[in-house]
N, C-alpha and C positions, 0 to 999 in steps of 0.2 A: 677571874675575868675582869681585870681592872678597868678596861676602856669601854665595856659594853653593859648597858642596863638590861638585865635578864628579863625584867617585866615587859620590856618593849620589843623584845626579839621577834621578828617575823622572818621565816625562812626565805620568803620570796624577795627579801632585800638582797640576798646573796645567791640564790639559785633559782633557776627557771628553765623549764623545757621550752625549746624553740616554739614561738608563737605560730610559725608556719608549718608545724608538724602535720603531715597528712598520713593517714593510716594505710591507704592503698596508693602507693606512689606510681606516678606516670611521668613521662618526659616532660609533658606540658606544665605540670605543676612543680616538677623538679627544677625547671629552668626559670621559674618565676623569681627564684632567689639565685643570683648569678654565682655566688660562692658556696652554694649548699654542698657541693661535692667535697669541699675542703673539710667539712665536718664528719665525713665518713671515717670511722675508726678502722685502721688497718689491722684486722684479725690475721691469724696465721693463714686462714684459708684464702683471704684476699691477697696476702702476699704470695701465696703459692699461685694464684691466678695471674698476678703481675709477672712472676718469674716465667711461667709458661707462655704467656702472651709474648713477652720479650724474646724467648727462645724460638717461637714461631716466626716472628718478624725477622730475626737475624738468620733464620735457617738452621739453628741448632736443632730444632724439631722439624722434620720435614714431612710433607704429605699428610699432615694432620691439622685439625682445627680444635676448637674448644667447645665443650658443652657444660653448661652450669645447672646444677641439680640442687633442689632445696624444697623444704616444705613451706606451707604458708607462714608468713610472718618472720622468716629467718633473715631477711635483708638481701636476698638474692637480686632483686630489681635494683635496689640502691647500690649494690656492688657493681652490677653491670653498667649503670649510668655513670658511676664514678670512674670506672675503667674507660668509658667513652670519653669523658672529660679529660682524663690523663693523656689519652692517645691524641686528643685534638689540641692540647694545651701548648702554650709557648713555654720557653725555658723558664720565664719568670713564674708561671703558674706551677710548673714542676717543683721549682725550688721552694715556693711557698708551702705546697703540700708536704713535702718531705721535712721542711723545717718545723711544721706544726707537730710532727710526730718524730722528732729527732732522737728521742730516747729509745726508740724501737730499732734496735741494732739490725734485725733481719730486714726490716724495710730499707734502711739507709744504705744497705749494700746494693740496692737497685737504683739509687739516686742517679749516679753517672750514666747508667745505662738508659734511663728514661730521658735524661737531658739530651743524650745523643739521639734518641728517637724523636725528640721535639723538632729537630731540624729536617726531618724527613717529611714527605707528603703522604700522610695516613688519612684515609677517609673512613668515617664510621657512620652507620645507620642503626638506629633503634626503633623497632616497631613493636606494637602490641595489637595484633589483629588476627582474626580468624573468621569473623562474621561473613557469611556469604561465600566463603572459600570451601569448595567441596571436592576439588580435584587438584591433581598435580599441575594441570595446565593452567588453572586459575591462580594457583600458587606461584608458579613461575611468572605469570603475567604480573601479579602483584609485586613480586620482587623487582622485576624490570622497571615498573612504573616508579617505585620508590627510588631506584638507582638513577633513573633519568631526572627525577626531581632534585636530588642532591647535586647532581652534575650541573644542572641549570643554575641552582643557587650558588654554586662555587665558580660559575663561569668556566667550566671545563669542557672539553671537546666531547661531543656526543655522536655516536653512530647508531642508527636505527636498524641497520641490517642485522638480520638473524633474530630479531625480537619477534614475539608472537604477533603483535600488531602488523609488522612488516609482512610476516607469512600469511596472515589473514588477508591483507590487501592483494598479495600475489594470487591467492587462491580464488579471490572473488573478482579477478580481472578478466577481460575478454580472453577466450570465447565463452566461458562459463557464465559470465556476468548476466547476459540477457535472460537466459533460462532461470537462473537462480533469483534474479531480481523480482520476477513475478511472484515466485514462492515466498520470498521475504515479505513483500508488500502485503500478501494475504495472511501472513503469520501474525496473530494477535499480539504476541509479546513484543513486536517491534512497532506497534502502533501505526501501521501503514506507511512506515518510512521506507525509502528506497536504500539500495546499497550505498550510493554516494552520500546520502544524508546520514546514514549510520556511521560510515567511515569518517565523515566530517566531525561528527559529535565525539568520536573516539579521540580525535586530535585536539579538541576544543578545551583548553584549560579553564575556560569559564564555566564549563559544565561540572556539576558537583562530582568529586572524585569517586564517591561510592556509586553514583549512577553510571559513570564511565566504566568502572570495574564490572558492574552488573551487565552492561551492554556488551562488553567484550566477552564475558562468560557466556551470555546467551548466544552470541554469534559463534563462539567456539563449539558449543553444543549443537547448534544448527548445522554447522559445517561437518561435524563428526557424523551426524545423522544422515547427511547427504553423501557421505564418503569422500568429502573434499579435503579432509584435513590429514596432515602427516602423523606419523606415529609419535607417541608420547616420548619414547626414547630419543627421537630425533630433535624434539623441542628442547629436551634438556642438553643434548650435545651442543645444539646451536647456542644455548645460553652460555655454556662454557667458553665457546669460541668468542661470543659477543663480549663477555665481561673481560676476557683476556685481551682483546683488541682495545678496549676502553682503558684498561690499566697501562698498557704499553704507550698508547697515544698521549696520555696525561702524565706519564712518568710517575705513577703512584707506587709507593713503596709497599703498601699493605691496604687492603680494603676489607673492613670488618662489617658484616651484616648481622646484627644482634636481633634475635626474634624472641621477645618475652612471651610467656603464656603459650609456648609452642606445643604444650601438652594437648590443647584442645584439637589442634590439627592432627597430632598423632592418633587421637581417638577417632577423628572423622574420616581420615584418609587411611584405608587399611594397608595399602602396599606403597611404601615409600622407598623401596630398595633401589629403583632406577635413580630416584632423586638423590638418595644418599651417595650412591656410587659416583654419579657424575658431578653433582654440586661439590661434594668433598674433594673430587678430583681437581676441582677448580683451584684448590690450594696451590696446585703447580703454577697457576697464573696469579698468585698472591691474593686470591679472594677467599675469605675465611667466613663461613656460615656459622654463627654461634647460637644454637637453640638454648632456651632456658625452659626447664621443665620442672614439674613437681615430684617426679619419681625418677628412679634410676633405671634399672633393667626390668622393672615389673611390666607385665603384659606384652613382653617382647619375646618371640621364639628364640631358641638357643642359637640358631644359625645366624640370625640378625644380630644377636648380642655380641658374637665374636666379630662380626664386621664392624659394628659401632665402636667396639673397644679398639679395633685396629686403626680406626680413622679419627677418633676423638681422644683428646686429652680432657678427662672429666674432672670437674672441680665440684665437690659437695659443700654447699653452704648450709651449715646447720647451726644450732644454738645450744651447745653444751653449757652447763651452768657456769663454767669459768669464763666463757666468752660473754654470756649474758650479763655477768657481774661487771666485766670490763666496759661493756656498752652502756649499762646503766650509769656507771660511775662517770663515763665520758660525757653522757647526756646531761648530767646535773652538775658536773664539776664546774665551778664559777671561774673559768679561766679568762674571762673578758672583764673582770672587775678592775677598778682603779686600785692603785697601791694601798690606799688606806683601807678600803673595803676588803681587799684581799688579805691584809694582815688581820683584820677583824675576824674574817671567816676562819682563817687558820687557827686562831685562838679559840673560837667557839667550837670548831670541829674537834680540837684536841680535848676540850672540856667535855663534849658530848661522848667522846669515844671511851671515856673512863668507865662508865657503868655498863658499857656494851662489850667490854673486853672479853668476857668469858663467852658470850654468844658469838662474837667475831671469830675467836679461836676455833670454836666448834664448827662453824660453817666454813671457815677458811680451810680447815683440814679435810672437810667433806668434799668440797669442790676444787681443792688444790689451787688456791690462789694465795697471794701473799698479804701481809697486813696493809700494805699501801693501797691495794685494791679494795679492801674492806673499808678503810677509812674514807675512800672517795664515795662510798655509798651513803654516808651520813648526810641527812638526818634519817634515812631509812633504817629500820631495825634490820639486822642481818637475816632474821627468820622471815620477815616480810619480803625481803628481796629474793630469798630462796624459793618462797611459795609463789611469787608473782609470775614467773615464767610458766609454771604449771597451770595457774588459773587462766592466764591468757591463752595457753594452748587449747583448753577445753572450748574456747569460743572461736576457734579458727574458721569455722563455717560462716561466722558472722563477719569475717575479715577484721577481727579485732586482735591486733598485735600487742606484744608485750608493752611497747612504747605508747600505744593508744591508751592502754590502761593507765600508764604512768602519767601521761600528759592531761588526762581528764580530771577536772576538779570535782565532779560529782561523786 
């Protein structure tokens, strides 16, 4: 090593995990770094996701949507948020992402397809919420509210006909209004408010969104108790018509509603069959509901499993050793060094690889990766890299991922 003083070597001169790494990723912290999505390494599973999403948009796959499945810490949230960014990106953004991973032949086959998609009007929503939602009615109401918010943000045409709020207003209109108004005022959960005051708050964007959602949920329950509300299946059918009208009015090519941590709702709402049937039927209208869950077909009866498989293209995001090694190498590979430092690191890495060659060969054969992947793990010892995934997995209940272990100095 002619150009490097070995006594002064510090690895953090050359390699560093992203300072903005977060263990439990959410869209709000994902967006704090505008180009974070460009750092998402395209695994074979992610490429399969991109292939299926493209086929759904183009109609090569019909009457189906996507579901994303994966255990804690496998990167399924990062994958979904990166997919969202790709679908929303301009042609320049698409070109930049594919250029960054131009050595990946499987990914590059999709480049022109996603450049074509960038010229289309594609709307995406990503939510992570289940608190307070205990029924299909409340769930549909939440979806409608999120859709209305994104349409307003994009200055798109909005229709309120067929929404739950619209149906509530109709049900509480004259002649039922006078009789029901007295009962509502007496009901403690509405704090003595009249129907007009409640409906006004439901439309008031200055009112906290969680409070508005709770108010609508309470009102839905009240109307059901009084026999004033329509059937659950009708609400869902109305939603399908409503979203179809919105998509046509705004000339939307595809609308993706991604719901992370959907597992919580699956466990809280016992019967989602009506929802599955009619919401997934909305794929005919170019609306695609994309749930993200922690398990596949566990805890689902055999009849429902068949229906789900018929309606979803499922993508399993897991972390086999080969992918874990690629991701670690990508995370620490110093691809943003200036030319001088880059050459220094290559020389140093080659020097460090010599005593590791036997261990590299052993682990490479075990996890079925090539020598280049092993070299990118340096300065990690191959055995340490192999054990890291399994150590991190044991702590999944504490939301500690492989990369949280890797990024922490302690």
